[in-house]
C-alpha positions as CSV (number, residue, x, y, z in Angstrom):
1,M,9.1,16.6,26.2
2,N,5.6,17.9,25.8
3,V,2.9,15.3,25.8
4,G,1.2,16.8,22.8
5,I,4.2,16.7,20.6
6,L,4.8,13.1,21.5
7,L,1.1,12.2,20.7
8,I,1.4,14.0,17.3
9,A,4.7,12.2,16.6
10,L,3.1,8.8,17.6
11,I,0.1,9.4,15.4
12,G,2.3,10.5,12.4
13,G,4.6,7.4,12.9
14,I,1.6,5.0,13.0
15,A,0.2,6.7,9.9
16,G,3.5,6.3,8.0
17,I,3.8,2.6,9.1
18,L,0.3,1.8,7.9
19,S,0.6,3.5,4.6
20,T,4.0,1.7,4.0
21,F,2.4,-1.7,4.8
22,Y,-0.6,-0.9,2.6
23,L,1.6,-0.2,-0.3
24,L,3.8,-3.2,0.3
25,V,0.8,-5.5,0.1
26,A,-1.3,-3.6,-2.6
27,I,1.2,-3.1,-5.3
28,P,2.1,-6.9,-5.7
29,V,-1.6,-7.8,-5.5
30,V,-2.3,-5.5,-8.4
31,I,0.5,-6.8,-10.4
32,I,-0.5,-10.4,-9.8
33,Q,-4.1,-9.6,-10.7
34,K,-3.1,-8.0,-14.0
35,I,-0.9,-11.0,-14.9
36,I,-3.8,-13.5,-14.1
37,R,-6.2,-11.3,-16.2
38,K,-3.6,-11.2,-19.1
39,I,-3.3,-15.1,-18.9
40,R,-7.1,-15.8,-18.5
41,F,-8.7,-13.2,-20.8
42,G,-5.8,-11.9,-23.0
43,T,-6.4,-8.2,-21.9
44,P,-3.4,-5.9,-22.2
45,I,-1.6,-5.4,-18.9
46,M,-1.8,-1.6,-19.2
47,K,-5.6,-1.5,-19.6
């Protein structure tokens, strides 16, 4: 296979993995922050 195509595929794969792990970590953190803010300050969860 062409080296350029392999390089593009590798970069795309790494970008996909990194974005997946970011979402896997960020979404639960945001939900936990909202729950803590709801308990401590009484603010609505959707605000």
